[in-house]
Biopython code that builds the backbone (N, CA, C, O; Angstrom):
import numpy as np
from Bio.PDB.StructureBuilder import StructureBuilder

atoms = [
    (1, "MET", "N", (0.883, -1.199, -0.121)),
    (1, "MET", "CA", (-0.357, 0.258, -0.164)),
    (1, "MET", "C", (0.988, 0.973, 0.059)),
    (1, "MET", "O", (2.090, 0.695, 0.532)),
    (2, "VAL", "N", (0.359, 2.045, -0.516)),
    (2, "VAL", "CA", (0.872, 3.507, -0.794)),
    (2, "VAL", "C", (0.036, 4.666, -0.296)),
    (2, "VAL", "O", (-1.123, 4.726, -0.707)),
    (3, "LYS", "N", (0.563, 5.774, 0.699)),
    (3, "LYS", "CA", (-0.255, 6.546, 0.969)),
    (3, "LYS", "C", (-0.457, 7.338, 0.000)),
    (3, "LYS", "O", (0.384, 7.357, -0.898)),
    (4, "ILE", "N", (-1.357, 8.004, -0.062)),
    (4, "ILE", "CA", (-1.948, 9.148, -0.993)),
    (4, "ILE", "C", (-2.044, 10.735, -0.117)),
    (4, "ILE", "O", (-1.756, 11.867, -0.504)),
    (5, "CYS", "N", (-2.552, 10.258, 1.140)),
    (5, "CYS", "CA", (-3.147, 11.869, 1.703)),
    (5, "CYS", "C", (-3.665, 11.345, 3.127)),
    (5, "CYS", "O", (-4.012, 10.203, 3.428)),
    (6, "ASP", "N", (-3.627, 12.277, 3.763)),
    (6, "ASP", "CA", (-4.547, 12.099, 4.994)),
    (6, "ASP", "C", (-5.855, 12.302, 4.722)),
    (6, "ASP", "O", (-6.002, 12.999, 3.718)),
    (7, "SER", "N", (-7.335, 11.793, 5.481)),
    (7, "SER", "CA", (-8.373, 11.944, 5.104)),
    (7, "SER", "C", (-9.023, 13.005, 5.249)),
    (7, "SER", "O", (-10.031, 13.409, 4.669)),
    (8, "GLN", "N", (-8.241, 13.559, 6.263)),
    (8, "GLN", "CA", (-8.948, 15.307, 6.339)),
    (8, "GLN", "C", (-8.598, 15.580, 4.495)),
    (8, "GLN", "O", (-9.546, 15.827, 3.749)),
    (9, "ASP", "N", (-7.617, 15.521, 4.120)),
    (9, "ASP", "CA", (-7.456, 16.312, 2.628)),
    (9, "ASP", "C", (-8.354, 15.965, 1.973)),
    (9, "ASP", "O", (-8.044, 16.190, 0.803)),
    (10, "LEU", "N", (-9.595, 15.411, 2.050)),
    (10, "LEU", "CA", (-10.710, 15.128, 1.101)),
    (10, "LEU", "C", (-11.835, 15.547, 1.587)),
    (10, "LEU", "O", (-12.518, 14.667, 2.113)),
    (11, "GLN", "N", (-12.340, 16.812, 1.586)),
    (11, "GLN", "CA", (-13.565, 17.266, 2.159)),
    (11, "GLN", "C", (-14.737, 16.672, 0.813)),
    (11, "GLN", "O", (-14.473, 16.855, -0.376)),
    (12, "GLU", "N", (-15.834, 16.061, 1.219)),
    (12, "GLU", "CA", (-16.929, 15.803, 0.293)),
    (12, "GLU", "C", (-17.514, 17.025, -0.590)),
    (12, "GLU", "O", (-17.900, 18.187, -0.461)),
    (13, "ARG", "N", (-17.310, 15.900, -1.687)),
    (13, "ARG", "CA", (-17.561, 16.991, -2.808)),
    (13, "ARG", "C", (-16.464, 17.954, -3.147)),
    (13, "ARG", "O", (-16.722, 18.694, -4.096)),
    (14, "GLY", "N", (-15.115, 18.126, -2.488)),
    (14, "GLY", "CA", (-14.398, 19.103, -2.271)),
    (14, "GLY", "C", (-13.339, 18.834, -3.522)),
    (14, "GLY", "O", (-13.307, 17.809, -4.203)),
    (15, "LEU", "N", (-12.471, 20.007, -3.667)),
    (15, "LEU", "CA", (-11.334, 19.621, -4.321)),
    (15, "LEU", "C", (-10.770, 18.407, -4.264)),
    (15, "LEU", "O", (-10.515, 17.968, -3.143)),
    (16, "ALA", "N", (-10.414, 17.505, -5.577)),
    (16, "ALA", "CA", (-9.756, 16.213, -5.566)),
    (16, "ALA", "C", (-8.452, 16.683, -5.104)),
    (16, "ALA", "O", (-7.922, 17.792, -5.163)),
    (17, "PHE", "N", (-7.967, 15.265, -4.505)),
    (17, "PHE", "CA", (-6.139, 15.514, -3.912)),
    (17, "PHE", "C", (-5.337, 14.837, -5.648)),
    (17, "PHE", "O", (-5.625, 13.900, -6.392)),
    (18, "ARG", "N", (-4.549, 15.635, -5.662)),
    (18, "ARG", "CA", (-3.432, 15.402, -7.368)),
    (18, "ARG", "C", (-2.619, 14.593, -6.554)),
    (18, "ARG", "O", (-2.257, 14.827, -5.401)),
    (19, "PHE", "N", (-2.304, 13.379, -7.436)),
    (19, "PHE", "CA", (-1.299, 12.714, -7.023)),
    (19, "PHE", "C", (-0.822, 12.082, -8.098)),
    (19, "PHE", "O", (-1.544, 11.813, -9.058)),
    (20, "ASN", "N", (0.802, 11.701, -8.022)),
    (20, "ASN", "CA", (0.975, 10.568, -9.399)),
    (20, "ASN", "C", (1.729, 8.950, -8.827)),
    (20, "ASN", "O", (2.484, 8.614, -7.914)),
    (21, "ILE", "N", (0.862, 8.117, -10.200)),
    (21, "ILE", "CA", (1.365, 6.655, -9.981)),
    (21, "ILE", "C", (2.221, 6.536, -11.403)),
    (21, "ILE", "O", (2.161, 7.255, -12.401)),
    (22, "LYS", "N", (2.907, 5.557, -11.176)),
    (22, "LYS", "CA", (3.754, 4.979, -12.473)),
    (22, "LYS", "C", (3.628, 5.948, -13.439)),
    (22, "LYS", "O", (3.379, 5.588, -14.589)),
    (23, "GLU", "N", (3.802, 7.545, -13.082)),
    (23, "GLU", "CA", (4.454, 8.439, -13.858)),
    (23, "GLU", "C", (3.119, 8.977, -14.594)),
    (23, "GLU", "O", (3.205, 9.685, -15.597)),
    (24, "ARG", "N", (1.884, 8.598, -14.032)),
    (24, "ARG", "CA", (0.765, 9.255, -14.447)),
    (24, "ARG", "C", (-0.149, 10.275, -13.668)),
    (24, "ARG", "O", (-0.086, 10.059, -12.457)),
    (25, "ALA", "N", (-0.885, 11.202, -13.961)),
    (25, "ALA", "CA", (-1.332, 12.042, -13.015)),
    (25, "ALA", "C", (-2.881, 11.449, -12.739)),
    (25, "ALA", "O", (-3.679, 11.075, -13.598)),
    (26, "ALA", "N", (-3.073, 11.477, -11.237)),
    (26, "ALA", "CA", (-4.462, 10.705, -10.906)),
    (26, "ALA", "C", (-4.961, 11.379, -9.560)),
    (26, "ALA", "O", (-4.138, 12.017, -8.904)),
    (27, "ILE", "N", (-6.322, 11.266, -9.100)),
    (27, "ILE", "CA", (-7.026, 12.120, -8.391)),
    (27, "ILE", "C", (-7.564, 11.304, -7.516)),
    (27, "ILE", "O", (-7.938, 10.252, -8.034)),
    (28, "ALA", "N", (-7.778, 11.401, -6.196)),
    (28, "ALA", "CA", (-8.822, 11.066, -5.089)),
    (28, "ALA", "C", (-9.926, 11.996, -4.627)),
    (28, "ALA", "O", (-9.726, 13.178, -4.346)),
    (29, "LEU", "N", (-10.805, 11.544, -4.581)),
    (29, "LEU", "CA", (-11.907, 12.373, -3.940)),
    (29, "LEU", "C", (-12.841, 11.555, -3.377)),
    (29, "LEU", "O", (-13.117, 10.410, -3.734)),
    (30, "ARG", "N", (-13.439, 12.343, -2.257)),
    (30, "ARG", "CA", (-14.947, 12.247, -1.658)),
    (30, "ARG", "C", (-15.980, 12.494, -2.079)),
    (30, "ARG", "O", (-16.319, 13.658, -2.290)),
    (31, "TYR", "N", (-16.861, 11.322, -2.344)),
    (31, "TYR", "CA", (-18.161, 11.567, -2.340)),
    (31, "TYR", "C", (-19.151, 10.370, -1.863)),
    (31, "TYR", "O", (-18.991, 9.150, -1.916)),
    (32, "GLY", "N", (-20.162, 11.104, -1.411)),
    (32, "GLY", "CA", (-21.258, 10.124, -0.328)),
    (32, "GLY", "C", (-20.634, 9.312, 0.781)),
    (32, "GLY", "O", (-21.048, 8.340, 1.412)),
    (33, "GLY", "N", (-19.351, 10.101, 0.833)),
    (33, "GLY", "CA", (-18.791, 9.722, 2.413)),
    (33, "GLY", "C", (-17.782, 8.288, 1.799)),
    (33, "GLY", "O", (-17.442, 7.377, 2.554)),
    (34, "GLN", "N", (-17.464, 8.327, 0.494)),
    (34, "GLN", "CA", (-16.660, 7.231, 0.158)),
    (34, "GLN", "C", (-15.417, 7.816, -0.425)),
    (34, "GLN", "O", (-15.522, 9.038, -0.533)),
    (35, "VAL", "N", (-14.275, 7.339, -0.835)),
    (35, "VAL", "CA", (-12.972, 7.744, -1.232)),
    (35, "VAL", "C", (-13.212, 7.106, -2.663)),
    (35, "VAL", "O", (-13.777, 6.014, -2.712)),
    (36, "TYR", "N", (-12.866, 7.647, -3.671)),
    (36, "TYR", "CA", (-12.658, 7.205, -5.054)),
    (36, "TYR", "C", (-11.307, 7.825, -5.288)),
    (36, "TYR", "O", (-10.878, 8.788, -4.653)),
    (37, "ALA", "N", (-10.449, 6.974, -6.590)),
    (37, "ALA", "CA", (-9.551, 7.450, -7.091)),
    (37, "ALA", "C", (-9.411, 6.938, -8.563)),
    (37, "ALA", "O", (-9.602, 5.800, -8.991)),
    (38, "TYR", "N", (-9.081, 7.915, -9.137)),
    (38, "TYR", "CA", (-8.692, 7.630, -10.867)),
    (38, "TYR", "C", (-7.681, 8.339, -11.242)),
    (38, "TYR", "O", (-7.223, 9.367, -10.741)),
    (39, "TYR", "N", (-7.223, 7.518, -12.490)),
    (39, "TYR", "CA", (-6.111, 8.336, -12.936)),
    (39, "TYR", "C", (-6.904, 9.730, -13.873)),
    (39, "TYR", "O", (-7.882, 9.641, -14.615)),
    (40, "ASN", "N", (-6.300, 10.662, -13.616)),
    (40, "ASN", "CA", (-6.848, 11.744, -14.021)),
    (40, "ASN", "C", (-6.767, 12.389, -15.342)),
    (40, "ASN", "O", (-6.416, 13.558, -15.503)),
    (41, "GLU", "N", (-7.151, 11.468, -16.404)),
    (41, "GLU", "CA", (-7.633, 11.419, -17.598)),
    (41, "GLU", "C", (-9.120, 11.411, -18.278)),
    (41, "GLU", "O", (-9.935, 10.555, -17.935)),
    (42, "CYS", "N", (-9.422, 12.353, -19.210)),
    (42, "CYS", "CA", (-10.793, 12.007, -19.754)),
    (42, "CYS", "C", (-10.530, 11.128, -20.333)),
    (42, "CYS", "O", (-9.419, 10.935, -20.827)),
    (43, "ALA", "N", (-11.832, 10.119, -20.439)),
    (43, "ALA", "CA", (-11.886, 8.915, -21.285)),
    (43, "ALA", "C", (-11.543, 9.207, -23.130)),
    (43, "ALA", "O", (-10.901, 8.473, -23.882)),
    (44, "HIS", "N", (-12.241, 10.548, -23.460)),
    (44, "HIS", "CA", (-12.337, 10.899, -24.826)),
    (44, "HIS", "C", (-11.104, 11.195, -25.368)),
    (44, "HIS", "O", (-10.732, 10.679, -26.422)),
    (45, "VAL", "N", (-10.364, 12.067, -24.670)),
    (45, "VAL", "CA", (-8.940, 12.037, -24.935)),
    (45, "VAL", "C", (-7.987, 12.429, -23.483)),
    (45, "VAL", "O", (-8.161, 13.357, -22.692)),
    (46, "PRO", "N", (-7.008, 11.418, -23.481)),
    (46, "PRO", "CA", (-6.372, 11.778, -22.234)),
    (46, "PRO", "C", (-5.962, 12.926, -21.799)),
    (46, "PRO", "O", (-4.768, 12.951, -21.500)),
    (47, "ILE", "N", (-6.562, 13.908, -21.660)),
    (47, "ILE", "CA", (-5.767, 14.984, -21.186)),
    (47, "ILE", "C", (-6.747, 15.370, -19.572)),
    (47, "ILE", "O", (-7.955, 15.177, -19.437)),
    (48, "GLU", "N", (-5.998, 15.823, -18.731)),
    (48, "GLU", "CA", (-6.194, 15.991, -17.521)),
    (48, "GLU", "C", (-7.880, 16.647, -17.215)),
    (48, "GLU", "O", (-8.279, 17.503, -18.005)),
    (49, "LEU", "N", (-8.755, 16.232, -16.126)),
    (49, "LEU", "CA", (-9.868, 16.557, -15.826)),
    (49, "LEU", "C", (-10.165, 18.161, -15.550)),
    (49, "LEU", "O", (-11.099, 18.918, -15.817)),
    (50, "ASP", "N", (-8.792, 18.301, -14.827)),
    (50, "ASP", "CA", (-9.245, 19.325, -14.046)),
    (50, "ASP", "C", (-8.077, 20.721, -14.876)),
    (50, "ASP", "O", (-6.872, 20.486, -14.962)),
    (51, "PHE", "N", (-8.638, 22.018, -15.382)),
    (51, "PHE", "CA", (-7.764, 23.109, -15.483)),
    (51, "PHE", "C", (-7.596, 23.892, -14.112)),
    (51, "PHE", "O", (-6.578, 24.571, -13.975)),
    (52, "ASN", "N", (-8.312, 23.852, -13.327)),
    (52, "ASN", "CA", (-7.425, 24.510, -12.022)),
    (52, "ASN", "C", (-7.045, 22.996, -11.225)),
    (52, "ASN", "O", (-7.873, 22.097, -11.371)),
    (53, "PRO", "N", (-6.111, 22.780, -10.594)),
    (53, "PRO", "CA", (-5.893, 21.859, -10.059)),
    (53, "PRO", "C", (-6.945, 21.263, -8.798)),
    (53, "PRO", "O", (-7.157, 21.920, -7.779)),
    (54, "GLY", "N", (-7.436, 20.172, -9.008)),
    (54, "GLY", "CA", (-8.359, 19.156, -7.796)),
    (54, "GLY", "C", (-9.653, 19.811, -8.201)),
    (54, "GLY", "O", (-10.618, 19.555, -7.482)),
    (55, "ASP", "N", (-9.860, 20.693, -9.330)),
    (55, "ASP", "CA", (-11.471, 21.185, -9.528)),
    (55, "ASP", "C", (-12.154, 20.170, -10.855)),
    (55, "ASP", "O", (-12.082, 20.354, -12.070)),
    (56, "VAL", "N", (-12.882, 18.959, -10.008)),
    (56, "VAL", "CA", (-13.040, 18.379, -10.895)),
    (56, "VAL", "C", (-15.115, 18.174, -10.625)),
    (56, "VAL", "O", (-15.685, 17.591, -11.547)),
    (57, "PHE", "N", (-15.549, 18.411, -10.041)),
    (57, "PHE", "CA", (-16.477, 18.584, -9.854)),
    (57, "PHE", "C", (-17.582, 19.665, -10.769)),
    (57, "PHE", "O", (-17.400, 20.881, -10.825)),
    (58, "ASP", "N", (-18.372, 19.172, -11.235)),
    (58, "ASP", "CA", (-19.531, 20.186, -11.773)),
    (58, "ASP", "C", (-19.877, 21.410, -10.977)),
    (58, "ASP", "O", (-19.333, 21.611, -9.891)),
    (59, "LEU", "N", (-20.790, 22.259, -11.494)),
    (59, "LEU", "CA", (-21.172, 23.244, -10.425)),
    (59, "LEU", "C", (-22.138, 22.831, -9.425)),
    (59, "LEU", "O", (-22.148, 23.321, -8.296)),
    (60, "SER", "N", (-23.160, 21.709, -9.918)),
    (60, "SER", "CA", (-23.955, 21.093, -8.841)),
    (60, "SER", "C", (-23.264, 20.217, -8.239)),
    (60, "SER", "O", (-23.973, 19.813, -7.317)),
    (61, "ARG", "N", (-21.983, 19.524, -8.225)),
    (61, "ARG", "CA", (-21.136, 18.787, -7.445)),
    (61, "ARG", "C", (-21.673, 17.741, -7.518)),
    (61, "ARG", "O", (-21.097, 17.032, -6.692)),
    (62, "GLN", "N", (-22.492, 17.138, -8.033)),
    (62, "GLN", "CA", (-23.047, 16.008, -8.465)),
    (62, "GLN", "C", (-22.263, 14.931, -9.520)),
    (62, "GLN", "O", (-22.422, 13.716, -9.640)),
    (63, "PHE", "N", (-21.587, 15.621, -10.053)),
    (63, "PHE", "CA", (-20.852, 14.858, -11.179)),
    (63, "PHE", "C", (-19.275, 15.308, -11.507)),
    (63, "PHE", "O", (-18.993, 16.484, -11.282)),
    (64, "LEU", "N", (-18.192, 14.387, -12.052)),
    (64, "LEU", "CA", (-16.813, 15.040, -12.450)),
    (64, "LEU", "C", (-17.101, 15.409, -14.042)),
    (64, "LEU", "O", (-17.977, 15.111, -14.853)),
    (65, "ILE", "N", (-16.177, 16.027, -14.053)),
    (65, "ILE", "CA", (-16.629, 16.651, -15.482)),
    (65, "ILE", "C", (-15.232, 16.965, -15.907)),
    (65, "ILE", "O", (-14.308, 17.225, -15.136)),
    (66, "CYS", "N", (-15.166, 16.914, -17.265)),
    (66, "CYS", "CA", (-13.678, 17.339, -17.915)),
    (66, "CYS", "C", (-13.951, 18.800, -18.066)),
    (66, "CYS", "O", (-15.038, 19.066, -18.579)),
    (67, "SER", "N", (-13.047, 19.981, -17.662)),
    (67, "SER", "CA", (-13.097, 21.398, -18.342)),
    (67, "SER", "C", (-12.984, 21.297, -19.350)),
    (67, "SER", "O", (-13.874, 21.852, -19.994)),
    (68, "THR", "N", (-11.923, 20.593, -20.149)),
    (68, "THR", "CA", (-11.619, 20.557, -21.649)),
    (68, "THR", "C", (-12.547, 20.405, -22.513)),
    (68, "THR", "O", (-12.678, 21.186, -23.455)),
    (69, "HIS", "N", (-13.272, 19.449, -22.330)),
    (69, "HIS", "CA", (-14.343, 18.356, -23.596)),
    (69, "HIS", "C", (-15.850, 18.670, -22.688)),
    (69, "HIS", "O", (-16.721, 18.726, -23.556)),
    (70, "GLY", "N", (-16.271, 18.815, -21.794)),
    (70, "GLY", "CA", (-17.255, 18.950, -21.123)),
    (70, "GLY", "C", (-17.853, 17.228, -20.657)),
    (70, "GLY", "O", (-18.920, 17.032, -20.075)),
    (71, "ALA", "N", (-16.965, 16.229, -21.041)),
    (71, "ALA", "CA", (-17.728, 15.098, -20.549)),
    (71, "ALA", "C", (-18.010, 15.190, -19.451)),
    (71, "ALA", "O", (-17.347, 16.033, -18.848)),
    (72, "TYR", "N", (-19.132, 14.393, -18.580)),
    (72, "TYR", "CA", (-19.403, 14.091, -17.478)),
    (72, "TYR", "C", (-19.670, 12.904, -17.011)),
    (72, "TYR", "O", (-20.516, 12.263, -17.634)),
    (73, "TYR", "N", (-18.980, 12.213, -15.687)),
    (73, "TYR", "CA", (-18.976, 11.055, -14.895)),
    (73, "TYR", "C", (-19.441, 11.229, -13.578)),
    (73, "TYR", "O", (-19.503, 12.223, -12.854)),
    (74, "ASP", "N", (-19.829, 9.776, -13.385)),
    (74, "ASP", "CA", (-20.404, 9.457, -12.216)),
    (74, "ASP", "C", (-19.045, 9.368, -11.461)),
    (74, "ASP", "O", (-17.978, 8.928, -11.889)),
    (75, "PRO", "N", (-19.433, 10.069, -9.819)),
    (75, "PRO", "CA", (-18.235, 9.884, -9.122)),
    (75, "PRO", "C", (-17.780, 8.700, -8.604)),
    (75, "PRO", "O", (-16.589, 8.595, -8.312)),
    (76, "THR", "N", (-18.818, 7.469, -8.389)),
    (76, "THR", "CA", (-18.991, 6.322, -7.514)),
    (76, "THR", "C", (-18.036, 5.023, -8.620)),
    (76, "THR", "O", (-17.330, 4.100, -8.213)),
    (77, "ASN", "N", (-18.414, 5.471, -10.339)),
    (77, "ASN", "CA", (-17.738, 4.348, -11.040)),
    (77, "ASN", "C", (-16.833, 4.649, -12.069)),
    (77, "ASN", "O", (-15.986, 3.940, -12.613)),
    (78, "GLY", "N", (-17.227, 6.088, -12.285)),
    (78, "GLY", "CA", (-16.349, 6.680, -13.392)),
    (78, "GLY", "C", (-16.797, 6.540, -14.797)),
    (78, "GLY", "O", (-16.119, 6.948, -15.740)),
    (79, "LEU", "N", (-17.949, 5.957, -14.926)),
    (79, "LEU", "CA", (-18.656, 5.838, -16.051)),
    (79, "LEU", "C", (-19.194, 7.434, -16.560)),
    (79, "LEU", "O", (-19.748, 8.279, -15.856)),
    (80, "CYS", "N", (-18.806, 7.533, -18.119)),
    (80, "CYS", "CA", (-19.328, 8.805, -18.632)),
    (80, "CYS", "C", (-20.534, 8.856, -19.264)),
    (80, "CYS", "O", (-20.816, 7.979, -20.081)),
    (81, "LEU", "N", (-21.408, 9.880, -18.979)),
    (81, "LEU", "CA", (-22.659, 9.789, -18.760)),
    (81, "LEU", "C", (-23.347, 10.906, -19.652)),
    (81, "LEU", "O", (-24.499, 11.311, -19.804)),
    (82, "GLY", "N", (-22.710, 11.061, -19.916)),
    (82, "GLY", "CA", (-22.811, 12.395, -21.561)),
    (82, "GLY", "C", (-21.619, 12.992, -22.060)),
    (82, "GLY", "O", (-20.571, 12.797, -21.443)),
    (83, "GLY", "N", (-21.628, 13.726, -23.140)),
    (83, "GLY", "CA", (-20.336, 14.297, -23.782)),
    (83, "GLY", "C", (-19.640, 13.466, -24.552)),
    (83, "GLY", "O", (-19.950, 12.282, -24.421)),
    (84, "PRO", "N", (-18.542, 13.786, -25.545)),
    (84, "PRO", "CA", (-18.021, 12.855, -26.402)),
    (84, "PRO", "C", (-17.648, 11.387, -25.952)),
    (84, "PRO", "O", (-17.293, 10.596, -26.826)),
    (85, "CYS", "N", (-17.701, 11.032, -24.793)),
    (85, "CYS", "CA", (-16.777, 9.853, -24.393)),
    (85, "CYS", "C", (-18.229, 8.945, -23.848)),
    (85, "CYS", "O", (-18.111, 7.908, -23.195)),
    (86, "SER", "N", (-19.311, 9.412, -24.162)),
    (86, "SER", "CA", (-20.424, 8.575, -23.411)),
    (86, "SER", "C", (-20.452, 6.902, -23.408)),
    (86, "SER", "O", (-20.494, 6.229, -24.437)),
    (87, "GLY", "N", (-20.421, 6.375, -22.079)),
    (87, "GLY", "CA", (-20.441, 4.911, -22.459)),
    (87, "GLY", "C", (-19.156, 4.540, -21.654)),
    (87, "GLY", "O", (-18.920, 3.553, -20.957)),
    (88, "ARG", "N", (-18.383, 5.651, -21.969)),
    (88, "ARG", "CA", (-16.705, 4.966, -21.796)),
    (88, "ARG", "C", (-16.641, 4.846, -20.282)),
    (88, "ARG", "O", (-17.652, 4.774, -19.583)),
    (89, "SER", "N", (-15.131, 4.823, -19.715)),
    (89, "SER", "CA", (-15.127, 5.345, -18.144)),
    (89, "SER", "C", (-13.664, 5.698, -18.033)),
    (89, "SER", "O", (-12.676, 5.570, -18.756)),
    (90, "LEU", "N", (-13.976, 6.301, -16.576)),
    (90, "LEU", "CA", (-12.040, 6.921, -16.053)),
    (90, "LEU", "C", (-11.821, 5.579, -15.568)),
    (90, "LEU", "O", (-12.703, 4.845, -15.123)),
    (91, "HIS", "N", (-10.120, 5.193, -15.723)),
    (91, "HIS", "CA", (-9.725, 4.334, -15.211)),
    (91, "HIS", "C", (-9.757, 4.364, -13.517)),
    (91, "HIS", "O", (-9.128, 5.186, -12.850)),
    (92, "ARG", "N", (-10.509, 3.434, -13.031)),
    (92, "ARG", "CA", (-10.641, 3.723, -11.486)),
    (92, "ARG", "C", (-9.377, 3.033, -10.808)),
    (92, "ARG", "O", (-9.011, 1.956, -11.280)),
    (93, "LEU", "N", (-8.662, 3.599, -9.694)),
    (93, "LEU", "CA", (-7.631, 2.858, -9.052)),
    (93, "LEU", "C", (-8.518, 2.620, -7.239)),
    (93, "LEU", "O", (-9.321, 3.309, -6.611)),
    (94, "THR", "N", (-7.845, 1.337, -6.975)),
    (94, "THR", "CA", (-8.316, 0.785, -5.580)),
    (94, "THR", "C", (-7.616, 1.645, -4.532)),
    (94, "THR", "O", (-6.417, 1.524, -4.279)),
    (95, "VAL", "N", (-8.492, 2.591, -3.887)),
    (95, "VAL", "CA", (-7.818, 2.915, -2.565)),
    (95, "VAL", "C", (-9.068, 2.597, -1.242)),
    (95, "VAL", "O", (-10.289, 2.443, -1.268)),
    (96, "ILE", "N", (-8.109, 2.600, -0.230)),
    (96, "ILE", "CA", (-8.720, 1.898, 0.928)),
    (96, "ILE", "C", (-9.130, 3.477, 1.958)),
    (96, "ILE", "O", (-8.819, 4.554, 1.451)),
    (97, "GLU", "N", (-9.606, 3.471, 2.933)),
    (97, "GLU", "CA", (-9.449, 4.866, 3.956)),
    (97, "GLU", "C", (-9.585, 3.829, 5.433)),
    (97, "GLU", "O", (-10.385, 3.046, 5.947)),
    (98, "LYS", "N", (-8.198, 4.438, 5.692)),
    (98, "LYS", "CA", (-7.866, 3.684, 6.821)),
    (98, "LYS", "C", (-6.633, 4.051, 7.915)),
    (98, "LYS", "O", (-5.479, 4.188, 7.510)),
    (99, "ASP", "N", (-6.923, 4.170, 9.076)),
    (99, "ASP", "CA", (-6.189, 4.850, 10.258)),
    (99, "ASP", "C", (-5.825, 6.725, 9.470)),
    (99, "ASP", "O", (-4.796, 7.373, 9.281)),
    (100, "ASN", "N", (-6.872, 6.900, 9.295)),
    (100, "ASN", "CA", (-7.177, 8.495, 9.151)),
    (100, "ASN", "C", (-6.276, 8.674, 7.823)),
    (100, "ASN", "O", (-5.533, 9.656, 7.815)),
    (101, "ALA", "N", (-6.271, 7.870, 6.766)),
    (101, "ALA", "CA", (-5.133, 8.054, 5.616)),
    (101, "ALA", "C", (-5.862, 7.725, 4.334)),
    (101, "ALA", "O", (-7.019, 7.453, 4.655)),
    (102, "VAL", "N", (-5.739, 7.649, 3.308)),
    (102, "VAL", "CA", (-6.069, 6.776, 2.164)),
    (102, "VAL", "C", (-4.950, 6.433, 1.737)),
    (102, "VAL", "O", (-3.925, 7.114, 1.731)),
    (103, "TRP", "N", (-5.115, 5.233, 1.317)),
    (103, "TRP", "CA", (-3.952, 4.332, 0.322)),
    (103, "TRP", "C", (-4.671, 3.921, -0.673)),
    (103, "TRP", "O", (-5.868, 3.784, -0.926)),
    (104, "LEU", "N", (-3.149, 3.670, -1.448)),
    (104, "LEU", "CA", (-3.694, 3.217, -3.263)),
    (104, "LEU", "C", (-2.919, 1.560, -2.801)),
    (104, "LEU", "O", (-1.842, 1.294, -2.266)),
    (105, "LEU", "N", (-4.035, 0.706, -3.296)),
    (105, "LEU", "CA", (-3.593, -0.853, -3.273)),
    (105, "LEU", "C", (-2.651, -1.065, -4.665)),
    (105, "LEU", "O", (-3.214, -0.935, -5.752)),
    (106, "GLU", "N", (-1.596, -1.304, -4.629)),
    (106, "GLU", "CA", (-0.793, -1.550, -5.710)),
    (106, "GLU", "C", (-1.629, -2.179, -6.838)),
    (106, "GLU", "O", (-2.405, -3.065, -6.482)),
    (107, "GLU", "N", (-1.596, -1.888, -8.023)),
    (107, "GLU", "CA", (-2.007, -2.292, -9.409)),
    (107, "GLU", "C", (-0.839, -3.175, -9.910)),
    (107, "GLU", "O", (0.247, -2.600, -9.986)),
    (108, "SER", "N", (-0.888, -4.504, -10.270)),
    (108, "SER", "CA", (-0.063, -5.141, -11.426)),
    (108, "SER", "C", (-0.309, -5.099, -12.579)),
    (108, "SER", "O", (0.641, -5.555, -13.216)),
    (109, "ASN", "N", (-1.222, -4.737, -13.283)),
    (109, "ASN", "CA", (-1.004, -4.196, -14.562)),
    (109, "ASN", "C", (-1.612, -2.577, -15.183)),
    (109, "ASN", "O", (-2.643, -2.502, -15.851)),
    (110, "SER", "N", (-0.812, -1.435, -14.838)),
    (110, "SER", "CA", (-1.330, -0.268, -15.312)),
    (110, "SER", "C", (-0.398, 0.136, -15.529)),
    (110, "SER", "O", (-0.312, 1.264, -16.014)),
]
sb = StructureBuilder()
sb.init_structure("model")
sb.init_model(0)
sb.init_chain("A")
sb.init_seg("    ")
for serial, (resi, resn, name, xyz) in enumerate(atoms, 1):
    if name == "N":
        sb.init_residue(resn, " ", resi, " ")
    sb.init_atom(name, np.array(xyz, "f"), 0.0, 1.0, " ", f" {name:<3s}", serial, name[0])
structure = sb.get_structure()
């Protein structure tokens, strides 16, 4: 396991915490009391979702949104619900919250 951040760094529907894994940008966020993490790459074109660092929620704070393409995603599973990549998904990373921290579980094939 690799520590990503302290639990307090992730506020409900707040700014995502940016980190890198295997030389790729990634984000961790809190939604519905749960922590989720994804590679920070739009499913349409692999460009980072956030124009302003960590700002990945739309104005309603219900969906993740690509600031470049306008694609929007379900925060709980990364599925694109609309925009140029409808039906595709963000690449989810496996994380757990334990001991007041968020931990990334190592992936063998990413």
